[in-house]
C-alpha positions as CSV (number, residue, x, y, z in Angstrom):
1,M,-0.3,14.8,-4.2
2,P,3.5,14.8,-3.7
3,I,6.2,15.6,-6.5
4,E,9.0,13.7,-5.5
5,L,9.7,9.9,-5.0
6,P,10.2,8.7,-2.0
7,E,13.9,7.9,-2.9
8,F,14.7,11.6,-3.1
9,R,13.0,12.2,0.2
10,R,15.3,9.7,2.2
11,I,18.7,11.3,-0.1
12,M,17.8,14.8,1.3
13,V,17.0,13.4,4.8
14,N,20.3,11.2,5.1
15,D,22.5,14.2,3.4
16,F,21.2,16.8,6.1
17,G,20.2,14.4,9.1
18,V,21.9,13.3,12.2
19,A,21.9,9.9,13.0
20,C,18.6,10.0,15.7
21,T,17.2,7.2,18.2
22,G,13.6,6.5,19.6
23,T,12.4,5.1,22.6
24,P,8.6,4.6,22.5
25,V,7.1,4.5,25.8
26,I,6.1,0.5,24.8
27,G,8.3,-1.6,22.3
28,D,12.1,-1.6,21.0
29,P,14.1,1.7,20.3
30,V,13.9,2.4,16.6
31,S,17.5,4.3,15.1
32,F,16.6,6.4,12.4
33,T,17.9,9.8,9.9
34,A,16.4,13.2,10.8
35,I,17.1,16.7,10.3
36,Y,17.2,18.7,13.4
37,D,16.4,22.4,14.0
38,S,16.6,24.2,16.7
39,N,14.7,28.1,15.2
40,H,14.8,31.0,18.0
41,T,13.5,34.1,17.9
42,L,12.6,36.9,20.2
43,E,9.9,37.2,22.3
44,D,8.5,40.9,23.5
45,G,7.7,40.8,27.5
46,G,5.7,44.4,26.4
47,G,8.2,47.5,28.0
48,Y,11.8,46.8,28.0
49,V,11.6,42.9,28.5
50,A,12.9,40.3,26.0
51,F,13.8,37.0,25.7
52,S,14.6,34.5,23.2
53,T,12.7,31.1,22.5
54,S,13.8,27.9,21.0
55,S,11.8,26.0,19.2
56,P,13.6,22.5,18.4
57,E,11.5,19.8,15.3
58,L,13.0,16.9,13.6
59,T,11.8,16.3,9.7
60,C,11.5,12.3,9.2
61,V,11.0,9.9,6.5
62,S,7.3,8.7,8.2
63,D,8.4,5.4,7.6
64,D,11.0,5.2,9.6
65,V,9.4,6.6,12.8
66,V,5.9,4.7,12.5
67,G,6.1,3.6,15.6
68,L,7.4,7.3,17.9
69,V,4.1,9.3,18.9
70,E,4.0,11.7,21.5
71,G,5.3,11.2,25.3
72,D,8.0,8.6,23.7
73,T,11.7,9.8,24.2
74,V,13.8,11.0,20.6
75,S,17.9,10.9,22.1
76,V,19.8,13.5,19.0
77,P,22.9,14.8,18.7
78,V,23.7,18.4,19.6
79,D,26.2,20.2,19.0
80,S,27.9,16.7,19.4
81,V,26.7,15.7,22.3
82,S,23.4,13.6,22.9
83,T,20.4,15.3,24.2
84,D,17.1,13.7,25.0
85,F,13.6,15.1,24.1
86,T,10.8,14.3,24.5
87,I,8.1,14.4,21.6
88,V,5.3,16.7,22.5
89,V,3.4,17.0,18.8
90,R,3.6,14.7,15.8
91,M,3.5,16.1,12.6
92,P,2.9,14.0,9.4
93,D,2.9,16.1,6.4
94,G,1.0,13.4,4.4
95,T,3.3,13.3,1.6
96,G,6.0,11.2,3.2
97,I,7.8,12.9,5.6
98,T,6.8,13.9,9.2
99,K,8.0,17.1,12.0
100,F,8.4,16.7,15.7
101,M,8.2,18.9,17.8
102,L,10.2,18.3,20.4
103,E,11.0,19.6,24.4
104,K,14.3,19.0,26.2
105,Q,14.1,16.9,29.0
């Protein structure tokens, strides 16, 4: 059971988020605010080989992205450049927040 009110979730996303546009495969584009994050991790390929991977994701208010599902496109400003991503995984947490795992197009 969530402790915070829905208004608190919206305040958090609005304070730390960026303006995004989701384009469903079927339907009209949706504008919403989301927190963009791209965690980098160092992977060991064995021996002397190591490489960096990133996991871009969006955190948003579930009510704002009801019509967006896996396979839809999301435009996100990354370093002031509009970048298109495909939604790979949609993860609602049951408290009013949804995370999208993204893949760069």
